[in-house]
N, CA, C and O atoms as a MOPAC input file, in Angstrom:
PM7 MOZYME 1SCF
protein

 N     18.16700 1    29.94100 1    30.46000 1
 C     17.44000 1    29.61700 1    30.18900 1
 C     17.82300 1    28.53900 1    28.74500 1
 O     18.67500 1    28.90400 1    27.93500 1
 N     17.37900 1    27.75100 1    28.64700 1
 C     17.88500 1    27.84500 1    26.49500 1
 C     17.11100 1    28.24800 1    26.20500 1
 O     16.43100 1    28.86300 1    27.02600 1
 N     16.74600 1    28.16900 1    24.96200 1
 C     16.16300 1    28.61800 1    23.61300 1
 C     14.75100 1    28.09200 1    23.14200 1
 O     13.81400 1    28.59600 1    22.52300 1
 N     15.07600 1    26.53700 1    23.85100 1
 C     13.45600 1    25.92300 1    22.98600 1
 C     12.79300 1    26.14600 1    24.70500 1
 O     11.76100 1    25.49200 1    24.84700 1
 N     13.02000 1    26.57500 1    25.39400 1
 C     12.31100 1    27.28100 1    26.56900 1
 C     11.16500 1    28.00000 1    26.45600 1
 O      9.96100 1    27.83200 1    26.65400 1
 N     12.33800 1    29.36400 1    25.85100 1
 C     12.06000 1    30.57100 1    25.48300 1
 C     11.31000 1    29.79400 1    23.68400 1
 O     10.98100 1    30.59000 1    22.80500 1
 N     11.24500 1    29.09300 1    23.57900 1
 C     10.00800 1    29.13500 1    22.41400 1
 C      9.06400 1    28.21000 1    23.43000 1
 O      9.72500 1    27.21400 1    23.13500 1
 N      8.67300 1    27.99900 1    23.80800 1
 C      7.97600 1    27.08700 1    24.40400 1
 C      6.84600 1    28.34800 1    25.12600 1
 O      5.63800 1    28.14200 1    25.00800 1
 N      7.25200 1    29.40800 1    25.73300 1
 C      6.21600 1    30.62900 1    25.92100 1
 C      6.45800 1    30.93500 1    25.43300 1
 O      6.28100 1    30.12500 1    24.52300 1
 N      6.97300 1    31.85800 1    24.97200 1
 C      6.53500 1    32.73300 1    23.70000 1
 C      5.38000 1    31.84300 1    23.22300 1
 O      4.30700 1    32.44300 1    23.17800 1
 N      5.34400 1    30.51100 1    22.84300 1
 C      4.13600 1    30.19600 1    22.47300 1
 C      3.37300 1    30.45400 1    22.67400 1
 O      2.53800 1    30.91800 1    21.89800 1
 N      3.19600 1    30.17200 1    24.58400 1
 C      1.59000 1    30.01900 1    24.89800 1
 C      1.89600 1    31.44900 1    25.16700 1
 O      0.67600 1    31.59800 1    25.24400 1
 N      2.27600 1    32.41900 1    25.34300 1
 C      2.13000 1    33.58400 1    25.76800 1
 C      1.11400 1    34.33800 1    24.20100 1
 O      0.04900 1    34.95300 1    24.27200 1
 N      1.87700 1    34.01700 1    22.99200 1
 C      1.02700 1    34.06300 1    21.61600 1
 C     -0.83700 1    33.08900 1    21.98800 1
 O     -2.00000 1    33.49200 1    21.97100 1
 N     -0.51100 1    32.40500 1    22.13300 1
 C     -2.21000 1    31.87900 1    22.69000 1
 C     -3.12700 1    32.53100 1    23.45000 1
 O     -4.31000 1    32.86200 1    23.37200 1
 N     -1.97000 1    32.63800 1    24.41800 1
 C     -2.85100 1    33.60100 1    25.39300 1
 C     -3.76300 1    34.67100 1    24.57000 1
 O     -4.99100 1    34.72500 1    24.64000 1
 N     -3.00900 1    35.43200 1    23.85400 1
 C     -3.41400 1    36.75300 1    23.32900 1
 C     -4.23300 1    36.57100 1    22.50000 1
 O     -4.95200 1    37.55100 1    22.30400 1
 N     -4.62900 1    34.91200 1    21.36600 1
 C     -5.55500 1    34.60600 1    21.19000 1
 C     -6.63300 1    34.72600 1    21.81100 1
 O     -7.62400 1    35.38700 1    21.50200 1
 N     -6.48800 1    34.22000 1    22.50700 1
 C     -7.51900 1    33.38000 1    23.38900 1
 C     -8.25700 1    34.84400 1    23.60500 1
 O     -9.45600 1    34.84100 1    23.32600 1
 N     -7.56000 1    36.40600 1    24.17800 1
 C     -7.79700 1    37.42000 1    24.18900 1
 C     -8.15500 1    37.62600 1    23.36300 1
 O     -9.24400 1    38.14500 1    23.61000 1
 N     -7.94500 1    37.58200 1    21.88900 1
 C     -8.94100 1    37.94800 1    20.98300 1
 C     -9.79800 1    37.70300 1    20.69200 1
 O    -10.36500 1    38.46200 1    19.90600 1
 N    -10.33400 1    36.72100 1    21.04700 1
 C    -11.90500 1    35.67300 1    20.93100 1
 C    -12.84300 1    35.82700 1    22.06600 1
 O    -14.05000 1    35.62400 1    21.93700 1
 N    -12.21500 1    36.23200 1    23.32500 1
 C    -12.61500 1    36.68700 1    24.56500 1
 C    -13.79300 1    37.65400 1    23.71900 1
 O    -13.65100 1    38.24200 1    22.64700 1
 N    -15.36400 1    37.56200 1    24.88900 1
 C    -16.80400 1    39.05000 1    24.14300 1
 C    -16.22400 1    39.55600 1    25.77600 1
 O    -16.96900 1    40.10100 1    26.59100 1
 N    -15.06100 1    39.31000 1    25.98100 1
 C    -15.76300 1    40.45800 1    27.70100 1
 C    -14.24200 1    41.76500 1    27.63500 1
 O    -14.10400 1    42.83500 1    28.22900 1
 N    -13.31700 1    41.03100 1    26.63000 1
 C    -12.32800 1    42.21100 1    26.34800 1
 C    -12.18400 1    42.82100 1    24.98200 1
 O    -11.93400 1    42.25900 1    23.91600 1
 N    -12.43900 1    44.34900 1    25.29400 1
 C    -12.20100 1    45.93800 1    24.79800 1
 C    -11.79700 1    45.16400 1    23.20600 1
 O    -11.58200 1    43.97200 1    22.98600 1
 N    -11.79100 1    46.32200 1    22.25000 1
 C    -11.62900 1    45.66000 1    21.44100 1
 C    -10.35300 1    46.87600 1    21.43300 1
 O    -10.61400 1    47.45100 1    20.37600 1
 N     -9.53100 1    47.35200 1    21.82200 1
 C     -8.40700 1    47.94700 1    21.25000 1
 C     -7.34400 1    46.98200 1    22.11100 1
 O     -6.18100 1    46.77000 1    21.76400 1
 N     -7.85400 1    46.55700 1    23.05300 1
 C     -6.94700 1    45.50000 1    23.66800 1
 C     -7.18800 1    44.57200 1    22.77800 1
 O     -6.21100 1    44.99300 1    22.15900 1
 N     -7.81300 1    43.11300 1    21.67200 1
 C     -8.17500 1    42.52500 1    20.61900 1
 C     -7.38100 1    43.21600 1    20.41300 1
 O     -6.45200 1    42.85500 1    21.13600 1
 N     -7.01700 1    44.25500 1    19.72300 1
 C     -5.93800 1    44.72600 1    18.07000 1
 C     -4.48300 1    44.64000 1    19.40600 1
 O     -3.76700 1    43.64600 1    19.28300 1
 N     -4.28100 1    45.17900 1    20.04300 1
 C     -2.59600 1    44.56900 1    20.81000 1
 C     -2.53700 1    43.16100 1    21.06300 1
 O     -1.44500 1    42.59300 1    21.04300 1
 N     -3.92300 1    42.34700 1    21.37200 1
 C     -3.30900 1    41.26900 1    21.42400 1
 C     -2.58300 1    40.35800 1    19.65100 1
 O     -1.69500 1    39.52900 1    19.45000 1
 N     -3.88200 1    41.35300 1    18.43700 1
 C     -3.01900 1    40.63800 1    17.30700 1
 C     -2.38200 1    41.13600 1    16.41500 1
 O     -2.25300 1    40.59300 1    15.31800 1
 N     -1.80800 1    42.39500 1    16.76300 1
 C     -0.73800 1    43.20000 1    16.91700 1
 C      1.04400 1    42.11700 1    17.05700 1
 O      2.13300 1    41.76600 1    16.60500 1
 N     -0.14800 1    42.10300 1    18.24100 1
 C      1.27800 1    40.86500 1    19.79000 1
 C      2.48500 1    39.95300 1    19.05900 1
 O      3.68400 1    39.86600 1    18.79300 1
 N      0.52300 1    39.06100 1    18.91500 1
 C      1.25800 1    37.89200 1    18.21500 1
 C      1.06200 1    37.54500 1    16.79500 1
 O      1.14900 1    36.36900 1    16.44100 1
 N      0.79400 1    38.52400 1    15.93200 1
 C      0.85600 1    38.55800 1    14.44900 1
 C      2.22900 1    38.99400 1    14.08900 1
 O      2.66300 1    39.05100 1    12.93800 1
 N      2.81400 1    39.26900 1    15.07000 1
 C      4.73400 1    39.90200 1    14.57200 1
 C      5.18700 1    38.79100 1    15.20300 1
 O      5.52000 1    38.12200 1    14.22500 1
 N      5.43000 1    38.13300 1    16.14000 1
 C      6.51400 1    36.92500 1    15.69100 1
 C      5.47400 1    35.02400 1    15.42400 1
 O      5.47800 1    33.81700 1    15.67000 1
 N      4.81800 1    36.08700 1    14.79900 1
 C      4.39600 1    34.83800 1    13.53100 1
 C      4.26600 1    35.29100 1    12.32400 1
 O      3.72500 1    34.72900 1    11.37100 1
 N      4.86000 1    36.50600 1    12.37300 1
 C      4.94000 1    37.26200 1    10.66200 1
 C      6.59700 1    36.76000 1    10.43100 1
 O      7.42800 1    36.63700 1    11.33000 1
 N      6.84000 1    36.48000 1     8.77000 1
 C      7.68700 1    35.88900 1     8.25000 1
 C      8.37400 1    37.31400 1     7.72000 1
 O      9.27000 1    37.39100 1     6.87900 1
 N      7.68700 1    38.50700 1     8.47200 1
 C      8.79600 1    39.68100 1     7.61000 1
 C      9.11600 1    40.21400 1     9.58900 1
 O      8.82200 1    41.12000 1    10.36900 1
 N      9.46000 1    39.63800 1     9.57200 1
 C     10.24000 1    40.90200 1    10.69600 1
 C     11.42800 1    41.75200 1    11.38300 1
 O     12.39100 1    41.63700 1    10.62500 1
 N     11.72600 1    42.43700 1    12.32400 1
 C     12.62800 1    43.37100 1    12.60000 1
 C     14.07800 1    42.46900 1    12.49300 1
 O     14.90000 1    42.73600 1    11.61600 1
 N     14.21200 1    41.81300 1    13.08600 1
 C     15.38800 1    40.77400 1    13.03400 1
 C     15.20300 1    38.98200 1    13.00600 1
 O     14.67500 1    38.16400 1    13.75900 1
 N     15.97400 1    38.91300 1    11.66400 1
 C     15.23200 1    37.78300 1    11.71200 1
 C     15.27400 1    35.97700 1    12.73000 1
 O     16.34000 1    35.72100 1    13.29000 1
 N     14.83100 1    35.58000 1    12.77600 1
 C     14.71100 1    34.82800 1    14.00700 1
 C     15.81600 1    33.74500 1    13.45500 1
 O     16.81300 1    33.59400 1    14.16100 1
 N     15.73000 1    33.11100 1    12.45100 1
 C     16.55200 1    32.02200 1    12.33700 1
 C     18.37900 1    32.61500 1    12.99600 1
 O     19.21300 1    31.73500 1    13.20800 1
 N     18.74600 1    34.08200 1    13.23200 1
 C     19.59700 1    34.54600 1    14.42300 1
 C     19.55800 1    33.90600 1    15.16300 1
 O     18.34800 1    33.83300 1    15.38000 1
 N     20.41000 1    32.78500 1    16.36100 1
 C     20.41800 1    32.28100 1    17.55500 1
 C     19.40900 1    33.03600 1    18.57500 1
 O     18.25600 1    32.80400 1    18.93900 1
 N     20.39000 1    34.07800 1    18.88200 1
 C     20.07500 1    35.11200 1    19.90900 1
 C     18.88200 1    35.99600 1    19.92600 1
 O     17.70800 1    36.05900 1    20.29200 1
 N     19.96600 1    36.73200 1    19.24400 1
 C     18.85000 1    38.25900 1    18.40900 1
 C     17.71300 1    37.83800 1    17.92700 1
 O     16.61400 1    38.33800 1    18.16500 1
 N     17.85200 1    37.26400 1    17.50000 1
 C     16.61700 1    37.05000 1    16.57600 1
 C     15.17600 1    36.85100 1    17.19100 1
 O     14.17400 1    37.20200 1    16.56800 1
 N     15.09000 1    36.02100 1    18.98400 1
 C     14.53800 1    36.31800 1    19.45100 1
 C     14.26300 1    36.77400 1    20.25300 1
 O     13.30600 1    36.43900 1    20.95100 1
 N     15.25400 1    38.02600 1    20.51800 1
 C     14.76000 1    38.90600 1    21.22000 1
 C     13.55900 1    39.87000 1    20.84300 1
 O     13.13700 1    40.66500 1    21.68300 1
 N     12.96500 1    39.78400 1    19.46100 1
 C     12.80400 1    41.18600 1    19.00800 1
 C     11.13600 1    40.78700 1    19.69600 1
 O     10.23000 1    41.46200 1    20.18400 1
 N     11.40600 1    38.95300 1    19.34000 1
 C     10.20700 1    38.85100 1    19.25700 1
 C      9.14800 1    38.55000 1    21.17300 1
 O      8.02400 1    38.22600 1    21.55800 1
 N     10.73100 1    39.00900 1    21.85100 1
 C     10.70000 1    38.70000 1    23.03400 1
 C     10.10000 1    40.58600 1    23.35000 1
 O      9.23300 1    41.45900 1    23.30500 1
 N     10.55900 1    40.43200 1    23.45800 1
 C     10.49600 1    41.76200 1    22.99800 1
 C      8.55400 1    42.44700 1    22.75900 1
 O      7.87000 1    43.01600 1    23.61000 1
 N      8.21400 1    42.13000 1    21.46800 1
 C      7.03600 1    41.91800 1    21.32500 1
 C      6.12300 1    41.62400 1    21.76300 1
 O      5.20300 1    42.28200 1    21.27700 1
 N      5.77900 1    40.88600 1    22.53600 1
 C      5.37600 1    40.46300 1    23.39400 1
 C      5.00500 1    40.26200 1    24.63100 1
 O      3.98200 1    39.96100 1    25.24600 1
 N      6.80000 1    40.66300 1    24.96500 1
 C      6.79600 1    41.86000 1    27.02000 1
 C      6.45600 1    43.21700 1    27.29700 1
 O      6.40600 1    43.78300 1    28.38900 1
 N      6.16800 1    43.78100 1    25.84400 1
 C      5.05300 1    44.91900 1    25.37500 1
 C      4.25000 1    44.40500 1    25.30300 1
 O      3.58300 1    44.40700 1    26.33800 1
 N      3.74500 1    43.69600 1    24.27100 1
 C      2.14000 1    43.18900 1    24.61700 1
 C      2.06200 1    42.50400 1    25.79300 1
 O      1.05400 1    43.05900 1    26.22900 1
 N      2.20700 1    42.12500 1    26.19900 1
 C      1.59500 1    41.73700 1    27.43400 1
 C      1.84000 1    42.33400 1    28.77000 1
 O      1.59700 1    41.68900 1    29.79100 1
 N      2.28800 1    43.48600 1    28.80100 1
 C      2.47200 1    44.72200 1    30.14400 1
 C      1.55100 1    45.25400 1    29.25000 1
 O      0.44100 1    44.77500 1    29.47900 1
 N      1.54600 1    45.94900 1    28.44100 1
 C      0.05800 1    46.72400 1    27.68500 1
 C     -1.20800 1    45.80800 1    28.31100 1
 O     -1.74100 1    46.46900 1    29.20200 1
 N     -1.93200 1    44.36600 1    28.11900 1
 C     -2.40100 1    43.49000 1    28.15600 1
 C     -3.16300 1    43.63300 1    29.72800 1
 O     -4.30600 1    44.08300 1    29.80600 1
 N     -2.64100 1    43.33900 1    30.56000 1
 C     -2.15000 1    43.57500 1    32.04900 1
 C     -2.62200 1    45.06000 1    31.91400 1
 O     -3.33600 1    45.39500 1    32.85900 1
 N     -2.42800 1    45.93300 1    31.07900 1
 C     -2.52700 1    47.30800 1    31.60800 1
 C     -4.68600 1    47.61200 1    31.36200 1
 O     -5.37600 1    48.17000 1    32.21500 1
 N     -5.12900 1    47.15300 1    30.26000 1
 C     -5.80100 1    47.23800 1    29.95900 1
 C     -6.97600 1    46.86400 1    29.80600 1
 O     -8.03500 1    47.47800 1    29.68100 1
 N     -6.51200 1    45.02100 1    29.83900 1
 C     -7.46900 1    43.36700 1    30.26100 1
 C     -8.22000 1    43.21700 1    32.02700 1
 O     -7.64300 1    42.96400 1    33.08500 1
 N     -9.74400 1    43.50100 1    31.74200 1
 C     -9.45000 1    42.98300 1    33.27200 1
 C     -8.68000 1    42.17700 1    33.68200 1
 O     -8.09000 1    41.36800 1    32.96600 1
 N     -8.53700 1    42.30200 1    35.24200 1
 C     -7.61000 1    40.41400 1    35.55600 1
 C     -8.41800 1    39.75500 1    35.40900 1
 O     -8.13100 1    38.77100 1    34.72600 1
 N     -9.46000 1    39.81900 1    35.77200 1
 C    -10.66200 1    38.02100 1    36.20100 1
 C    -10.63600 1    37.17300 1    33.59700 1
 O    -10.45200 1    36.19700 1    32.87000 1
 N    -11.02700 1    38.81500 1    33.63400 1
 C    -10.31200 1    38.01300 1    31.80700 1
 C     -9.25500 1    37.35700 1    31.75800 1
 O     -9.04200 1    36.15600 1    31.58900 1
 N     -8.41100 1    38.47500 1    31.96100 1
 C     -6.41900 1    37.86500 1    31.10500 1
 C     -6.65300 1    36.37400 1    32.36800 1
 O     -5.85700 1    35.61600 1    31.81300 1
 N     -7.22100 1    35.48100 1    33.68300 1
 C     -6.48800 1    35.03700 1    34.29300 1
 C     -7.15400 1    33.37900 1    33.95800 1
 O     -6.83200 1    32.21900 1    34.21700 1
 N     -8.41000 1    34.18500 1    33.13100 1
 C     -9.42600 1    33.20700 1    32.28900 1
 C     -8.99400 1    32.07300 1    30.86400 1
 O     -9.21700 1    30.91100 1    30.52400 1
 N     -7.78200 1    34.05400 1    30.04100 1
 C     -7.48200 1    33.33500 1    28.68800 1
 C     -6.32500 1    32.61300 1    29.61000 1
 O     -6.13600 1    31.43200 1    29.32100 1
 N     -5.58800 1    33.10700 1    30.59100 1
 C     -4.09400 1    31.98700 1    30.88000 1
 C     -4.07100 1    31.07600 1    31.05900 1
 O     -3.18000 1    30.24500 1    30.88400 1
 N     -6.34500 1    30.89700 1    31.97900 1
 C     -5.72800 1    28.84700 1    31.92400 1
 C     -6.91500 1    28.85400 1    30.95500 1
 O     -7.51500 1    27.81200 1    31.21700 1
 N     -7.54900 1    29.47500 1    29.99200 1
 C     -8.14400 1    28.44900 1    28.56000 1
 C     -6.02200 1    28.27700 1    27.75400 1
 O     -5.97400 1    27.15300 1    27.25300 1
 N     -5.26100 1    28.66200 1    27.65700 1
 C     -4.34400 1    28.25300 1    27.60800 1
 C     -3.26800 1    27.48000 1    28.38300 1
 O     -2.09600 1    27.41200 1    28.01300 1
 N     -3.50000 1    27.20900 1    28.90300 1
 C     -2.60500 1    26.05300 1    29.71700 1
 C     -3.59300 1    24.56800 1    29.37500 1
 O     -3.08700 1    23.72500 1    28.63500 1
 N     -4.86700 1    24.34500 1    29.89900 1
 C     -5.58700 1    23.95100 1    29.06500 1
 C     -4.99100 1    22.82500 1    27.91700 1
 O     -4.63300 1    21.64700 1    27.89800 1
 N     -5.19700 1    24.58900 1    26.47800 1
 C     -5.37300 1    24.09800 1    25.32100 1
 C     -3.60000 1    23.08500 1    25.38700 1
 O     -3.24200 1    22.02100 1    24.88200 1
 N     -3.15700 1    23.73800 1    25.95100 1
 C     -1.28400 1    23.25000 1    25.37800 1
 C     -1.17800 1    21.51900 1    27.11400 1
 O     -0.13000 1    21.02000 1    27.52300 1
 N     -2.44800 1    21.20200 1    27.54600 1
 C     -3.02300 1    20.13500 1    27.97900 1
 C     -2.96900 1    18.98100 1    27.13700 1
 O     -2.25800 1    18.01400 1    26.86100 1
 N     -4.69100 1    19.86100 1    26.69700 1
 C     -4.63400 1    17.96600 1    25.17400 1
 C     -4.11000 1    18.71000 1    24.89000 1
 O     -4.08900 1    19.19100 1    26.02300 1
 N     -3.34100 1    19.66100 1    24.11800 1
 C     -2.13900 1    19.19900 1    23.15400 1
 C     -0.48300 1    18.51700 1    23.05200 1
 O      0.26900 1    18.33900 1    22.09300 1
 N     -0.37200 1    18.29300 1    24.28700 1
 C      0.30000 1    17.29300 1    25.49300 1
 C     -0.53000 1    16.10800 1    25.52300 1
 O     -0.25600 1    15.20000 1    24.73700 1
 N     -1.70700 1    15.96300 1    26.48300 1
 C     -1.59000 1    13.92300 1    25.66300 1
 C     -2.15600 1    13.91900 1    24.73800 1
 O     -1.80800 1    12.85400 1    24.22900 1
 N     -3.41800 1    14.76000 1    23.53200 1
 C     -2.68100 1    13.93000 1    22.15600 1
 C     -1.56900 1    13.99900 1    21.97900 1
 O     -1.21300 1    13.04800 1    21.28300 1
 N     -1.02800 1    14.43300 1    22.15400 1
 C      0.61200 1    13.56000 1    21.42500 1
 C      0.66400 1    12.97000 1    22.04900 1
 O     -0.24700 1    12.39900 1    21.44900 1
 N      0.88200 1    12.23000 1    23.02200 1
 C      1.17500 1    10.89600 1    23.90900 1
 C      0.40000 1    10.20200 1    23.52800 1
 O      0.70100 1     9.94700 1    22.36200 1
 N     -0.14300 1     9.89100 1    23.69900 1
 C     -2.18000 1     9.47200 1    22.28600 1
 C     -1.48900 1     9.41600 1    20.86700 1
 O     -0.87900 1     8.37500 1    20.62400 1
 N     -1.49300 1     9.62700 1    20.65800 1
 C     -0.10300 1     9.84900 1    18.63500 1
 C      1.18800 1     8.72000 1    19.49000 1
 O      1.79000 1     7.70900 1    19.12800 1
 N      1.18100 1     9.11100 1    20.08700 1
 C      2.34200 1     7.87300 1    20.20500 1
 C      2.27000 1     6.78200 1    20.42700 1
 O      2.71800 1     5.83000 1    19.78700 1
 N      1.60700 1     6.81200 1    21.50400 1
 C      0.53500 1     5.54500 1    21.72600 1
 C      0.20500 1     4.35400 1    20.95600 1
 O      0.43600 1     3.14500 1    20.97600 1
 N     -0.55300 1     5.37200 1    20.14400 1
 C     -1.11400 1     3.77000 1    18.47500 1
 C      0.08700 1     4.09200 1    17.71500 1
 O      0.03700 1     3.24900 1    16.81900 1
 N      1.60600 1     5.09800 1    17.42500 1
 C      1.88900 1     4.63400 1    16.65800 1
 C      2.73200 1     3.61700 1    17.62000 1
 O      2.71600 1     2.42300 1    17.32300 1
 N      3.48400 1     4.06100 1    18.78900 1
 C      4.86600 1     2.54500 1    19.26800 1
 C      3.41400 1     1.39300 1    18.65200 1
 O      3.60600 1     1.01900 1    17.49500 1
 N      1.93500 1     0.79300 1    19.37300 1
 C      1.68900 1    -0.11900 1    19.07900 1
 C      1.48700 1    -0.29600 1    17.95400 1
 O      1.85800 1    -1.46000 1    17.80500 1
 N      0.97500 1     0.23000 1    16.54800 1
 C      1.18300 1    -0.20800 1    15.59800 1
 C      2.76500 1    -0.47200 1    15.00800 1
 O      2.90200 1    -1.25800 1    14.07100 1
 N      3.78500 1     0.11800 1    15.50900 1
 C      5.11100 1    -0.45700 1    15.48000 1
 C      5.13200 1    -2.01900 1    15.95000 1
 O      5.21300 1    -3.17100 1    15.52500 1
 N      5.03300 1    -1.41900 1    16.85000 1
 C      4.73000 1    -3.51400 1    17.61800 1
 C      4.56700 1    -4.46100 1    16.80400 1
 O      5.34600 1    -5.32700 1    16.40700 1
 N      2.90900 1    -4.12600 1    16.45100 1
 C      1.77400 1    -4.91200 1    15.20600 1
 C      2.84300 1    -5.60900 1    14.63900 1
 O      3.45300 1    -6.60700 1    15.02400 1
 N      2.97500 1    -4.78800 1    13.49400 1
 C      4.37500 1    -4.97200 1    12.02400 1
 C      5.20700 1    -5.81200 1    12.16900 1
 O      5.13600 1    -6.82900 1    11.47900 1
 N      6.40500 1    -5.61800 1    13.24700 1
 C      7.18800 1    -6.12800 1    13.50600 1
 C      6.87600 1    -7.29700 1    13.66500 1
 O      7.35600 1    -8.07200 1    12.83800 1
 N      6.06600 1    -7.83000 1    14.64300 1
 C      5.37200 1    -9.72600 1    15.07800 1
 C      4.75700 1    -9.74400 1    14.31100 1
 O      4.60900 1   -10.92500 1    13.99900 1
 N      4.06400 1    -8.96200 1    13.53200 1
 C      3.57400 1   -10.06400 1    12.23500 1
 C      4.62700 1    -9.74900 1    11.12600 1
 O      4.11700 1    -9.58600 1    10.01700 1
 N      5.89300 1    -9.63700 1    11.17900 1
 C      6.80000 1    -9.86800 1    10.05100 1
 C      8.12200 1   -10.82900 1    10.51100 1
 O      9.04500 1   -11.22600 1     9.80100 1
 N      7.86500 1   -11.07400 1    12.03400 1
 C      7.77600 1   -11.84900 1    12.70200 1
 C      7.12600 1   -13.05700 1    12.17500 1
 O      7.90500 1   -13.90500 1    11.74100 1
 N      6.26200 1   -13.24100 1    12.13400 1
 C      5.57400 1   -14.30700 1    11.92700 1
 C      5.56800 1   -15.04300 1    10.94900 1
 O      5.50600 1   -16.27200 1    10.94500 1
 N      5.65500 1   -14.07800 1     9.76100 1
 C      5.68200 1   -14.05900 1     7.98100 1
 C      7.26500 1   -14.32000 1     8.08800 1
 O      7.86200 1   -13.83600 1     7.12600 1
 N      7.80600 1   -14.74400 1     8.70200 1
 C      9.27200 1   -14.75500 1     8.69800 1
 C      9.43800 1   -16.32400 1     8.42600 1
 O      9.78500 1   -17.16000 1     7.59200 1
 N      8.80600 1   -16.07800 1    10.08100 1
 C      8.97800 1   -17.35700 1    10.20700 1
 C      7.84200 1   -19.17400 1     9.74500 1
 O      8.13000 1   -20.36800 1     9.66200 1
 N      6.95800 1   -18.59400 1     9.62700 1
 C      6.16900 1   -19.56400 1     8.45800 1
 C      6.90700 1   -19.44300 1     6.89400 1
 O      6.52500 1   -20.03900 1     5.88700 1
 N      7.90900 1   -18.63000 1     6.98200 1
 C      8.36600 1   -18.50300 1     4.95600 1
 C      9.97500 1   -19.28600 1     5.24200 1
 O     10.39500 1   -19.88800 1     4.25400 1
 N     10.76800 1   -19.31400 1     6.33600 1
 C     11.39700 1   -20.30200 1     7.12800 1
 C     11.09100 1   -21.52400 1     7.04300 1
 O     11.61700 1   -22.20600 1     6.16400 1
 N      9.83500 1   -22.28200 1     8.26100 1
 C      9.89200 1   -23.21000 1     7.92800 1
 C      8.75200 1   -23.98000 1     6.78300 1
 O      8.25500 1   -25.10700 1     6.76400 1
 N      8.59300 1   -22.52800 1     5.68000 1
 C      8.20800 1   -23.44100 1     4.18400 1
 C      9.76100 1   -24.37800 1     3.66000 1
 O      9.78100 1   -25.57800 1     3.38300 1
 N     10.80400 1   -23.55300 1     3.63800 1
 C     11.60800 1   -23.57200 1     2.50800 1
 C     12.65300 1   -25.28000 1     3.86200 1
 O     13.17300 1   -26.24800 1     3.30700 1
 N     12.65300 1   -25.19300 1     4.76700 1
 C     13.28200 1   -25.38100 1     5.35000 1
 C     13.15400 1   -27.24500 1     5.97400 1
 O     14.00000 1   -28.13200 1     6.08700 1
 N     11.10400 1   -27.16300 1     6.36100 1
 C     10.53500 1   -28.34300 1     6.33000 1
 C     10.84500 1   -29.47000 1     5.09900 1
 O     10.75400 1   -28.99600 1     3.96700 1
 N     11.17300 1   -30.79100 1     5.18100 1
 C     11.04000 1   -31.20500 1     3.76400 1
 C     10.00700 1   -32.11900 1     2.79500 1
 O     10.19500 1   -33.33500 1     2.78300 1
 N      9.00500 1   -31.59400 1     2.04800 1
 C      7.89100 1   -32.29000 1     2.26000 1
 C      8.26700 1   -33.08900 1     1.44200 1
 O      9.20900 1   -32.97900 1     0.65700 1
 N      7.20000 1   -34.35200 1     1.64900 1
 C      7.26200 1   -35.44400 1     2.05700 1
 C      5.78800 1   -35.54300 1     0.72800 1
 O      4.76900 1   -34.86800 1     0.57700 1
 N      6.26800 1   -36.51600 1     0.12300 1
 C      5.22500 1   -37.02000 1    -0.76400 1
 C      4.94400 1   -38.47200 1    -0.90400 1
 O      5.59000 1   -39.47400 1    -1.21100 1
 N      3.54800 1   -38.14700 1    -0.50500 1
 C      2.38100 1   -39.08200 1    -0.50600 1
 C      2.39100 1   -40.20200 1    -1.26400 1
 O      2.36500 1   -39.90500 1    -2.45900 1
 N      2.41800 1   -41.32100 1    -1.07200 1
 C      1.92800 1   -42.50700 1    -2.33200 1
 C      0.70200 1   -43.44300 1    -2.05700 1
 O      0.34900 1   -44.26200 1    -2.90400 1

């Protein structure tokens, strides 16, 4: 497993924790565990800095692993399943939004290239076509 997949998995787990924190049927102590686990991952102050290639992610992974195991024990299974489904749906919406933004950006680039080509061709035609004077 490469670091990018691990980072995406950490982000997804943090998003599950966010949905657990917001869920009305989650007990208060589960919300505290979810907030502390996600807070540690996104905190700029950590035991081992994340910019150290492998070791930096180990403490994040450990915090999320311990948080996930605790949440699995103290949250009703249906609430945790619902929060995981909400995280999956949010990830799909984000991917679709990125795709739609890419489509808009590529359309703008194509239109800009065509407009530049049309203006450039017009300028070249205006320069090289001799102007005839009417007498």
